[in-house]
C-alpha positions as a printed Julia matrix, in Angstrom:
732×3 Matrix{Float64}:
  19.72   35.26  -17.28
  21.16   35.21  -20.78
  20.94   31.47  -21.4
  17.51   29.75  -21.21
  17.13   27.11  -18.52
  16.65   23.48  -19.5
  15.19   20.66  -17.46
  18.69   19.76  -16.25
  19.78   23.26  -15.16
  20.77   23.2   -11.45
  18.52   25.39   -9.32
  21.5    27.24   -7.82
  22.06   28.84  -11.23
  18.48   30.08  -11.25
  17.49   30.99   -7.69
  20.82   31.44   -5.91
  22.88   29.21   -3.63
  21.05   29.82   -0.35
  17.54   29.17   -1.71
  18.75   26.24   -3.81
  20.3    24.62   -0.73
  17.04   25.01    1.18
  15.03   23.5    -1.69
  17.47   20.59   -1.91
  17.75   19.79    1.78
  14.09   20.25    2.75
  12.21   19.23   -0.41
  14.73   17.18   -2.42
  14.48   19.6    -5.36
  17.73   20.04   -7.29
  17.06   20.9   -10.95
  14.65   23.0   -12.99
  12.76   19.81  -13.83
  12.39   18.9   -10.15
  10.89   22.3    -9.42
   8.47   22.58  -12.34
   7.24   19.09  -11.55
   6.72   20.04   -7.88
   3.04   20.72   -8.42
   0.77   22.72   -6.08
  -1.1    20.68   -3.49
  -4.18   22.86   -3.87
  -5.31   26.29   -5.06
  -6.85   28.92   -2.81
  -9.27   31.22   -4.57
  -9.61   34.85   -3.59
 -12.87   35.17   -1.7
 -12.96   31.43   -0.87
 -10.65   30.84    2.05
  -9.21   27.93    3.98
 -11.67   26.09    6.23
  -9.88   26.75    9.52
 -12.18   24.5    11.52
 -11.01   21.47    9.51
  -7.34   21.9    10.5
  -5.83   19.16   12.66
  -3.62   19.92   15.66
   0.0    19.08   14.8
  -0.53   19.67   11.08
   1.88   21.92    9.14
  -0.47   24.2     7.2
  -0.69   27.18    4.9
  -3.94   29.13    5.2
  -5.36   32.01    3.22
  -7.16   34.26    5.71
  -8.04   37.85    6.63
  -6.8    39.68    9.72
  -9.78   40.32   12.04
  -8.16   42.01   15.04
  -4.9    42.41   16.94
  -4.09   42.64   20.64
  -0.88   43.3    22.57
  -0.43   42.15   26.17
   2.55   41.77   28.5
   3.99   38.27   28.93
   3.67   36.74   32.39
   6.84   34.68   32.62
   9.33   37.06   31.01
   9.81   40.63   29.93
   8.28   41.9    26.74
   4.94   41.78   25.01
   2.92   39.16   23.18
   1.19   40.1    19.93
  -1.97   38.09   19.21
  -3.45   38.4    15.73
  -6.81   36.79   15.03
  -7.42   35.76   11.42
 -10.62   34.36    9.96
 -11.74   32.3     6.97
 -14.97   34.19    6.31
 -17.22   31.38    7.56
 -16.72   31.73   11.31
 -13.45   29.79   11.61
 -10.83   31.67   13.65
  -7.1    31.12   14.16
  -4.81   32.98   16.55
  -1.3    33.97   15.42
   1.12   34.59   18.3
   4.35   36.61   18.07
   6.7    37.03   21.04
   8.78   40.11   21.76
   8.29   43.81   21.11
   7.29   43.93   17.46
   5.37   47.17   16.95
   6.2    47.1    13.23
   4.42   43.75   12.88
   1.32   45.12   14.6
   1.24   48.0    12.12
   1.7    45.56    9.2
  -0.95   43.04   10.33
  -3.8    45.49   10.64
  -7.43   44.36   10.33
  -8.65   43.85    6.77
  -5.31   42.67    5.39
  -5.3    39.35    3.52
  -2.38   36.93    3.66
  -1.0    33.45    3.48
   0.05   32.2     6.92
   2.19   29.08    7.39
   3.04   27.15   10.55
   2.21   24.21   12.79
  -1.28   24.11   14.3
  -1.31   23.98   18.1
  -4.1    24.36   20.63
  -4.1    26.54   23.75
  -7.1    26.83   26.06
  -9.39   25.45   23.38
  -8.22   27.88   20.66
  -6.37   26.85   17.47
  -3.21   28.86   16.93
   0.02   29.22   14.96
   3.05   30.26   17.0
   5.33   32.7    15.18
   4.1    31.76   11.71
   5.76   32.74    8.47
   3.46   34.83    6.3
   3.17   36.9     3.18
   0.56   39.66    2.84
  -1.31   40.07   -0.4
  -1.81   43.81   -0.1
  -5.24   45.39    0.08
  -7.59   47.17   -2.24
 -10.13   49.78   -1.39
 -12.86   47.2    -0.81
 -10.7    44.91    1.33
 -10.09   42.45   -1.49
  -6.51   41.38   -2.15
  -4.52   43.6    -4.45
  -1.23   42.79   -6.16
   2.19   44.3    -5.56
   5.45   43.75   -7.44
   6.84   41.68   -4.55
   4.05   39.11   -4.79
   3.72   38.79   -8.53
   3.64   35.0    -8.18
   0.13   35.39   -6.71
  -1.16   37.66   -9.48
  -3.99   35.31  -10.56
  -7.32   34.64   -8.93
  -6.14   31.08   -8.11
  -3.31   31.05   -5.58
  -1.11   27.92   -5.73
  -0.31   26.32   -2.36
   2.67   23.96   -2.6
   3.84   21.01   -0.54
   6.23   23.02    1.62
   8.5    22.89    4.65
   8.84   25.2     7.64
  12.11   26.54    6.21
  10.7    26.84    2.66
   7.12   28.19    2.76
   4.81   28.04   -0.23
   5.41   31.64   -1.36
   9.17   31.03   -1.6
   8.46   28.01   -3.81
   6.02   30.07   -5.9
   8.64   32.8    -6.34
  11.24   30.26   -7.44
   8.79   28.66   -9.86
   8.12   32.08  -11.41
  11.86   32.67  -11.89
  12.29   29.28  -13.54
   9.21   29.56  -15.77
  10.35   33.0   -16.97
  13.65   31.52  -18.23
  12.62   27.92  -18.84
  12.52   26.3   -22.27
  10.24   23.25  -21.99
  11.56   20.08  -23.63
  10.12   18.97  -26.94
   6.69   17.5   -26.33
   7.28   13.73  -26.09
   3.65   12.7   -26.48
   2.91   11.53  -30.05
   0.97   14.21  -31.91
  -1.66   11.64  -32.92
  -2.35   10.89  -29.23
  -2.48   14.61  -28.35
  -4.94   15.26  -31.15
  -7.22   12.25  -30.58
  -7.34   12.8   -26.82
  -7.6    16.62  -27.08
  -4.58   17.27  -24.84
  -2.78   20.62  -24.49
   0.95   20.89  -25.16
   3.49   20.14  -22.42
   4.79   23.72  -22.15
   1.27   25.09  -21.76
   0.42   22.45  -19.15
   3.52   23.21  -17.04
   2.81   26.94  -17.09
  -0.89   26.67  -16.35
  -0.56   24.22  -13.47
   1.65   26.73  -11.62
   0.06   29.98  -12.76
  -3.46   29.11  -13.89
  -5.27   31.74  -15.9
  -8.64   30.09  -15.17
 -10.16   26.98  -13.63
 -10.77   25.61  -17.11
  -7.13   26.0   -18.14
  -6.0    24.45  -14.85
  -8.24   21.44  -15.5
  -6.76   21.02  -18.99
  -3.21   21.29  -17.61
  -3.82   18.69  -14.91
  -5.45   16.33  -17.39
  -2.46   16.54  -19.73
   0.08   15.92  -16.93
  -1.97   13.02  -15.57
  -1.92   11.56  -19.07
   1.88   11.72  -19.1
   2.02    9.76  -15.84
  -0.54    7.14  -16.84
   0.95    6.75  -20.32
   4.48    6.28  -18.95
   3.4     3.53  -16.56
   1.28    1.77  -19.17
   4.01    1.93  -21.81
   6.43    0.35  -19.33
   4.04   -2.46  -18.44
   2.94   -3.14  -22.02
   6.61   -3.26  -23.13
   7.41   -5.78  -20.38
   4.42   -7.9   -21.3
   5.45   -7.75  -24.96
   9.0    -8.88  -24.13
   7.79  -11.67  -21.84
   5.69  -13.1   -24.66
   8.93  -13.68  -26.61
  10.72  -15.55  -23.8
  10.98  -19.31  -24.33
   9.5   -21.63  -21.71
   8.96  -25.37  -21.55
   5.27  -26.14  -22.12
   3.67  -28.16  -19.3
   0.44  -29.5   -20.83
  -2.1   -31.57  -18.84
  -1.6   -35.36  -18.89
  -4.81  -37.41  -18.92
  -4.83  -40.08  -16.25
  -2.05  -38.4   -14.28
  -1.68  -37.01  -10.77
  -4.07  -34.1   -11.37
  -6.91  -36.35  -12.49
  -6.3   -38.64   -9.52
  -6.29  -35.64   -7.16
  -9.57  -34.29   -8.58
 -11.15  -37.73   -8.11
 -10.25  -37.88   -4.4
 -11.02  -34.24   -3.54
 -13.54  -34.36   -0.67
 -15.58  -31.41   -1.95
 -16.69  -29.86   -5.21
 -14.69  -27.05   -6.75
 -16.57  -23.77   -7.16
 -17.37  -22.55  -10.67
 -14.75  -19.84  -10.18
 -12.06  -22.36   -9.21
 -12.86  -24.41  -12.31
 -12.79  -21.39  -14.64
  -9.5   -20.08  -13.25
  -8.09  -23.62  -13.41
  -8.86  -23.73  -17.15
  -7.07  -20.38  -17.68
  -3.99  -21.53  -15.76
  -3.89  -24.92  -17.5
  -3.84  -23.18  -20.89
  -1.07  -20.83  -19.74
   1.07  -23.72  -18.5
   0.71  -25.5   -21.83
   2.0   -22.47  -23.76
   5.63  -22.11  -25.0
   6.18  -18.83  -23.12
   6.06  -18.28  -19.36
   2.77  -17.84  -17.56
   2.75  -14.58  -15.64
  -0.55  -14.56  -13.75
  -1.92  -12.91  -10.62
  -4.53  -14.91   -8.72
  -6.53  -12.76   -6.32
  -9.39  -13.82   -4.13
 -10.98  -13.16   -0.79
  -9.61  -14.89    2.28
 -10.93  -18.46    2.12
 -11.91  -18.38   -1.57
  -9.82  -21.48   -2.32
  -6.67  -20.08   -3.97
  -4.44  -22.78   -2.45
  -6.37  -25.61   -4.11
  -6.16  -23.79   -7.46
  -2.4   -23.42   -6.98
  -1.99  -27.09   -5.99
  -3.84  -28.23   -9.12
  -1.48  -26.1   -11.23
   1.52  -27.62   -9.43
   0.24  -31.14  -10.12
  -0.14  -30.35  -13.83
   3.52  -29.34  -13.94
   4.57  -32.5   -12.06
   2.53  -34.56  -14.53
   4.58  -32.91  -17.3
   7.86  -33.99  -15.68
   8.7   -30.75  -13.87
   8.83  -29.45  -10.31
   6.8   -26.72   -8.62
   7.9   -24.49   -5.75
   5.69  -22.43   -3.43
   7.29  -19.47   -1.64
   5.49  -18.48    1.6
   6.26  -15.39    3.72
   6.49  -17.12    7.14
   7.51  -20.51    8.49
   4.08  -20.83   10.12
   2.38  -20.47    6.74
   4.92  -22.68    4.92
   4.45  -25.45    7.52
   0.67  -25.11    7.29
   0.77  -25.34    3.48
   2.91  -28.47    3.88
   0.47  -30.16    6.27
  -2.55  -29.05    4.25
  -1.2   -30.3     0.94
  -0.12  -33.65    2.42
  -3.65  -34.07    3.82
  -5.27  -33.21    0.48
  -2.91  -35.4    -1.55
  -2.92  -38.39    0.81
  -1.21  -41.35   -0.95
  -0.56  -39.15   -4.0
   2.01  -37.11   -2.01
   3.92  -39.98   -0.41
   6.05  -41.46   -3.19
   8.4   -44.17   -1.92
   6.36  -44.81    1.24
   4.25  -47.82    2.11
   0.74  -47.36    0.75
   1.62  -44.6    -1.7
  -0.34  -44.3    -4.94
   0.99  -45.15   -8.36
   2.71  -42.12   -9.99
   2.81  -40.38   -6.58
   5.23  -37.52   -5.93
   6.91  -36.19   -2.79
   6.12  -32.92   -1.0
   9.16  -31.36    0.72
   9.35  -28.46    3.2
  12.5   -26.3     3.17
  12.8   -23.68    5.93
  15.67  -22.01    7.75
  14.99  -23.91   10.97
  15.52  -27.41    9.52
  18.23  -29.39   11.27
  21.36  -30.3     9.31
  20.35  -33.93    8.63
  16.77  -33.07    7.67
  18.03  -30.27    5.44
  20.49  -32.55    3.61
  17.74  -35.1     3.01
  15.24  -32.48    1.79
  17.76  -30.82   -0.54
  18.69  -34.19   -1.98
  15.02  -34.89   -2.78
  14.73  -31.46   -4.44
  17.95  -31.79   -6.46
  17.11  -35.29   -7.71
  13.62  -34.32   -8.78
  12.0   -36.88   -6.45
  10.22  -33.99   -4.72
   7.79  -32.73   -7.3
   6.36  -30.11   -4.93
   8.65  -27.98   -2.77
   7.3   -25.59   -0.13
   9.34  -23.09    1.82
  10.2   -19.61    2.97
  13.02  -17.4     1.72
  15.27  -20.37    2.62
  14.39  -21.66   -0.87
  16.4   -18.77   -2.29
  19.68  -19.72   -0.64
  22.65  -21.05   -2.51
  22.66  -24.84   -2.33
  18.94  -25.25   -3.01
  19.0   -26.72   -6.52
  16.11  -28.04   -8.58
  16.22  -30.78  -11.2
  13.63  -29.05  -13.43
  11.8   -26.07  -11.91
   8.71  -25.51  -14.03
   6.4   -23.39  -11.84
   6.93  -20.83   -9.08
   3.93  -19.99   -6.89
   4.4   -16.9    -4.7
   1.89  -16.69   -1.84
   1.05  -13.24   -0.48
   3.31  -11.65   -3.1
   3.33   -8.22   -1.42
   5.56   -9.68    1.3
   8.4   -10.42   -1.12
  10.72   -8.07   -2.99
  11.37   -8.32   -6.72
  14.92   -9.52   -6.01
  13.67  -12.44   -3.91
  11.22  -13.57   -6.57
  13.87  -13.24   -9.27
  16.31  -15.32   -7.2
  13.86  -18.23   -7.15
  13.07  -17.94  -10.85
  16.82  -17.92  -11.61
  17.07  -21.48  -10.28
  15.44  -22.74  -13.49
  17.32  -23.37  -16.76
  14.52  -21.63  -18.65
  12.11  -19.02  -17.26
   9.55  -20.97  -15.21
   5.86  -20.24  -15.21
   4.89  -17.87  -12.36
   1.68  -17.65  -10.37
   1.44  -14.94   -7.7
  -1.4   -15.04   -5.19
  -2.89  -12.4    -2.95
  -5.82  -12.36   -0.55
  -5.81   -8.57   -0.53
  -8.48   -7.59   -3.08
  -7.2    -5.14   -5.68
  -9.42   -2.48   -7.26
  -9.64   -2.76  -11.05
  -7.6     0.37  -11.74
  -4.85   -0.7    -9.34
  -4.64   -4.06  -11.07
  -4.52   -2.29  -14.43
  -1.79    0.11  -13.3
   0.38   -1.81  -10.88
  -0.12   -5.34  -12.2
  -0.63   -4.38  -15.84
   1.85   -6.9   -17.22
   0.2    -9.85  -15.43
  -2.92  -11.64  -16.5
  -5.34  -11.27  -13.58
  -7.69  -14.0   -12.37
 -10.18  -13.38   -9.58
 -11.95  -15.85   -7.29
 -15.07  -14.13   -5.99
 -17.06  -17.11   -4.68
 -16.49  -18.63   -1.26
 -16.38  -22.45   -1.19
 -19.47  -24.25    0.05
 -19.5   -24.59    3.82
 -17.86  -21.24    4.58
 -19.86  -19.2     7.08
 -20.53  -15.45    7.2
 -18.47  -13.24    9.53
 -20.18  -10.53   11.59
 -17.96   -7.59   12.58
 -18.56   -4.95   15.26
 -16.59   -2.02   16.68
 -16.13   -2.1    20.47
 -15.59    1.53   21.69
 -13.52    0.69   24.78
 -12.96    4.29   25.95
 -16.57    5.45   25.63
 -18.26    2.24   26.79
 -15.97    0.03   28.9
 -18.92   -2.31   29.55
 -18.84   -3.26   25.85
 -15.3    -4.61   26.29
 -16.41   -6.67   29.29
 -19.22   -8.05   27.14
 -16.68   -8.92   24.38
 -14.7   -11.14   26.75
 -17.91  -12.81   27.95
 -18.88  -13.41   24.31
 -15.52  -15.09   23.71
 -16.07  -17.37   26.75
 -19.52  -18.3    25.39
 -17.95  -19.47   22.12
 -15.36  -21.54   23.98
 -18.1   -23.05   26.18
 -19.9   -24.02   22.97
 -16.79  -25.98   21.93
 -15.21  -23.37   19.64
 -11.88  -21.48   19.73
 -10.81  -17.83   19.54
  -8.04  -15.46   18.52
  -6.97  -12.32   20.36
  -4.76  -10.13   18.14
  -2.41   -7.4    19.4
  -0.35   -4.95   17.32
   2.91   -5.51   19.21
   4.97   -8.44   20.53
   6.26   -6.77   23.68
   9.62   -6.29   25.37
  12.65   -6.91   23.2
  14.0    -5.69   19.85
  11.58   -4.28   17.31
  10.06   -6.6    14.74
   8.72   -6.02   11.24
   5.31   -7.3    12.36
   4.78   -4.56   14.97
   4.56   -0.74   14.92
   6.91    1.48   16.94
   5.96    1.61   20.63
   4.93    5.3    20.65
   3.54    7.22   17.69
   4.17   10.85   16.71
   1.21   12.07   18.78
   2.63   10.59   21.97
  -0.18    8.05   22.45
   0.39    5.12   24.79
   2.29    2.15   23.33
   0.16   -0.32   21.38
  -0.96   -3.34   23.39
   1.52   -6.24   23.3
   1.02  -10.0    23.17
   3.47  -10.74   26.0
   1.71   -8.23   28.27
  -1.91   -8.96   27.34
  -1.75  -12.78   27.53
  -0.99  -12.97   31.29
  -3.57  -10.26   32.06
  -6.24  -12.24   30.22
  -5.18  -15.48   31.92
  -5.54  -13.86   35.35
  -8.64  -11.83   34.48
 -11.52  -12.18   32.0
 -10.27  -15.44   30.42
  -9.2   -17.12   33.66
  -9.37  -20.9    33.4
  -9.18  -21.05   29.6
  -6.26  -22.71   27.81
  -4.31  -19.78   26.31
  -1.42  -19.99   23.84
   0.91  -17.25   22.59
   2.19  -16.86   19.01
   4.46  -14.18   17.53
   7.35  -13.82   15.12
  10.08  -13.79   17.75
   9.39  -17.35   18.94
  11.74  -20.12   17.71
  10.36  -21.87   14.63
   9.75  -25.22   16.37
   7.88  -23.45   19.18
   5.71  -21.53   16.69
   4.89  -24.77   14.9
   4.08  -26.53   18.19
   1.71  -23.72   19.24
  -0.09  -23.8    15.88
  -0.38  -27.58   16.0
  -1.87  -27.39   19.51
  -4.37  -24.75   18.45
  -5.32  -26.65   15.28
  -5.76  -29.84   17.33
  -8.08  -28.1    19.79
  -5.68  -28.34   22.73
  -5.82  -24.53   23.15
  -8.97  -22.44   23.58
  -7.5   -19.02   22.81
  -4.5   -17.94   20.73
  -3.09  -14.51   21.65
  -1.04  -13.47   18.62
   0.35  -10.73   16.43
  -0.34  -10.46   12.7
   1.65  -13.66   12.24
  -1.83  -15.23   11.93
  -2.86  -12.75    9.23
  -2.36  -15.09    6.28
  -2.9   -18.75    5.68
  -3.68  -19.97    9.2
  -6.65  -22.32    8.82
  -8.45  -23.57   11.95
 -12.12  -24.22   11.03
 -13.15  -24.48   14.7
 -12.08  -20.85   15.44
 -15.22  -18.69   15.45
 -14.33  -15.45   17.23
 -11.53  -12.91   16.91
 -10.96   -9.91   19.16
  -8.56   -7.34   17.67
  -7.14   -5.02   20.33
  -6.09   -1.49   19.34
  -7.77   -2.18   16.01
  -7.2     1.42   14.87
  -3.46    0.64   14.73
  -4.04   -1.73   11.79
  -4.72   -0.95    8.14
  -8.04   -1.65    6.43
  -6.75   -4.55    4.31
  -4.91   -6.01    7.3
  -8.09   -6.06    9.38
  -9.97   -7.69    6.51
  -7.25  -10.34    6.24
  -7.23  -10.97    9.99
 -10.96  -11.53   10.33
 -10.77  -14.06    7.52
  -9.22  -16.42   10.06
 -12.64  -17.07   11.66
 -15.81  -18.52   10.19
 -13.8   -21.04    8.18
 -16.04  -23.95    9.23
 -19.75  -24.6     9.63
 -20.25  -22.13   12.53
 -20.64  -18.39   11.92
 -17.67  -16.11   12.6
 -17.52  -13.02   14.83
 -14.86  -10.29   14.7
 -14.77   -7.59   17.4
 -12.65   -4.51   16.68
 -11.65   -2.95   20.0
 -10.53    0.68   19.86
 -10.19    3.81   21.96
 -10.5     6.03   18.87
 -13.07    8.78   19.38
 -16.39    8.71   17.57
 -16.18   10.83   14.41
 -12.39   10.5    14.11
 -10.92    9.22   10.85
  -9.61    6.11   12.66
 -13.07    5.31   14.0
 -14.68    5.9    10.59
 -12.18    3.48    9.09
 -13.14    0.8    11.63
 -16.85    1.46   11.1
 -16.3     0.92    7.36
 -14.56   -2.41    7.97
 -17.37   -3.52   10.27
 -20.07   -2.48    7.8
 -19.04   -4.63    4.83
 -17.37   -7.91    4.02
 -16.74   -6.8     0.43
 -12.96   -6.81    0.19
 -12.98   -4.77   -3.02
 -14.89   -1.92   -1.38
 -12.45   -2.01    1.53
  -9.47   -2.05   -0.83
 -10.76    1.13   -2.45
 -11.18    2.72    0.98
  -7.63    1.65    1.86
  -6.34    3.2    -1.35
  -8.17    6.48   -0.72
  -6.42    6.77    2.65
  -2.93    5.96    1.38
  -0.58    7.98   -0.76
  -0.78    6.86   -4.39
   3.01    6.78   -4.47
   3.07    4.03   -1.85
   0.88    1.88   -4.06
   3.02    2.64   -7.08
   6.3     1.66   -5.53
   7.82    4.79   -4.01
   8.02    3.19   -0.59
   9.48   -0.04   -1.9
  12.14    1.76   -3.93
  12.89    4.22   -1.14
  12.51    7.13   -3.55
  10.01    9.89   -4.08
   7.18    8.88   -6.39
   7.21   10.67   -9.74
   3.49   10.0   -10.12
   2.16   13.09   -8.43
  -1.25   13.77   -9.96
  -2.67   10.43  -11.06
  -5.38    8.98   -8.83
  -5.92    5.27   -9.35
  -9.56    5.6    -8.32
 -10.64    8.94   -9.71
  -8.78    8.57  -13.03
  -9.92    5.07  -13.96
 -11.17    6.08  -17.42
  -8.0     8.01  -18.2
  -5.85    5.01  -17.17
  -7.92    2.72  -19.38
  -7.53    5.07  -22.35
  -3.78    5.43  -21.72
  -3.41    1.66  -21.75
  -5.2     1.39  -25.09
  -2.88    4.04  -26.61
   0.18    2.35  -25.07
  -0.75   -1.01  -26.64
  -1.08    0.65  -30.06
   2.28    2.43  -29.74
   4.18   -0.67  -28.56
   2.69   -2.87  -31.28
   4.07   -0.45  -33.87
   7.39    0.39  -32.14
   8.13   -2.11  -29.3
  11.3    -0.41  -27.97
  10.23    3.19  -28.81
  13.3     3.39  -31.07
  11.55    5.83  -33.4
  10.44    8.06  -30.52
  13.52    8.86  -28.39
  11.84   11.82  -26.68
   8.97    9.6   -25.55
  11.41    6.92  -24.34
  13.32    9.54  -22.31
  10.09   10.87  -20.82
   9.03    7.38  -19.75
  12.45    6.75  -18.2
  12.19   10.01  -16.23
   8.75    9.18  -14.84
   9.22    5.44  -14.35
  12.89    4.72  -13.71
  14.28    1.18  -13.99
  14.08    0.52  -10.27
  10.42    1.46  -10.18
   9.78   -0.42  -13.42
  11.09   -3.58  -11.76
   8.74   -2.97   -8.85
   5.83   -2.52  -11.26
   6.74   -5.83  -12.87
   5.56   -7.5    -9.65
   7.23  -10.81   -9.85
């Protein structure tokens, strides 16, 4: 090609129309940049082959292996022959390749001793792993059986063979060939990383890194290439977050300083228990933020039951004392209603302004949800608009047009991961000036995740549990292997009820009817039975192991007044057992509930299970959580459950959760609906690199806040962290 390729050159100009169409339709690769940033998933080394025994049935794989033997036999059901080729990994692992039809030429080609890359979907037949009709490329053979190199497979000339994320229609060697074509004509962009950063951090140039990651000359050079490209990813994210934090510091906000002798002091005086040291320390941080002339932007994280709601209520009262209003956005009507009841109970006369027996300087606490009747809604909105309601609680109904505040000074977002950026922005936009914002989560966040995803928020952590909270014991109940254990679980639940306590039974699905966001699809990709459903399990329990107990049902498809009635009955002790979906995952507080049985526990995520079990042990009696599963011993699902049962440390579990999820999901690819551009960075393994990148980003932004003097760097950041993803990273 006469003209060098740039990052924007369409692939069809470089690899031809047919191949370019396949790359676009199957892998979403369209330009030279897309392809050179489509990094290998792993590298096979000649002499060290794929561990065939570790392959999972149903997995689309590419294996480097050696042909061991071939056999031809007639097919039973139709005319023709079947060619079976056995390949091995050198350590005893064997895989059978099957080819249908009369293909004598293939038998001659796949003779014993040949090495190759074989790609296909793993199946199992009569206990043997196999690939049916796989695509393959042979690496040639030398005199000693080691792979040799031919002109046709020049892309595999090195000792390290790149294996790419591929598709059945576009195997890894096609991608490697295309990468070679592009690299041979590609002119890398000017290196956007400041030379001072490259020098101080000992980073190779961008062009070298892009070449070596695809065609590594040695393990050492590959390591240097990966380190440089990880730096680009970490640096782009940190620059984006530091810039946003820098801009936020310049926004004007109305200070809301504490008022001695006001509502907050009166509330602290009537609080029926002592605050923990952590609650006091975080309260001091938040009070100082609220008194500042720019908006607070703080994340409050803490274990389930660590007392975040009381910390938030104290912040809301400080704002009311300063003449403003505070709004709390909750993800469900059940949780919003519970916050409303809980805050009214805690405030007592302080939350009943205008009523008989109210305290001096009292305020009003209003609940705004979608299920309010017309008259109640008009009354509530009037209280909000006039400013008489100092504290407003609600669901997304708070975001609707017609909900107007007199002076919105603080927005508290509970369980922030349940709300999109647009929803949080809509509530903030109801204030004349940017309000202070406090986002809360009970899902513990590893330090590097907080640094990377929440890097423009100040982070406060509550690690102590309030006095009076009891420990929670967790156990896995292997229902398939030991059915008697499940029988014992139901007897254990009855024992707790007999002792005067209450219980939850949690199912992953609601049951018949349209799908809901709170339940998984009825059948997964492996064809397993549908997850157990609330509407099916509840009657079976009532007729069987829990016969005679008072059983209630709660799920997201119930009308709002019915949900509220069920929760009130359970909280009042009128129900012994609540059979529910994850609608009870957050915020539901019934101190008398001591046992939870989670059915099909392997269908839930690690953090979700940790959240769920936090619903028990909230009073003086110890809590018990039983995780019922049919997952086989030794399977990844069972190991995940064993890990949850073995520790109550939410931060350890959050790291486990992160290890099992794609980094891109954590960094916003799922939320934005686009492919993550952060392909190499590991939030756990690269903690030191992320910390160093943040330090460099702070220095760069302090000197050049908008990167006006470094247009190449600004363009690089925009390519890696586009505006949509940057908004996601802002997190509220």
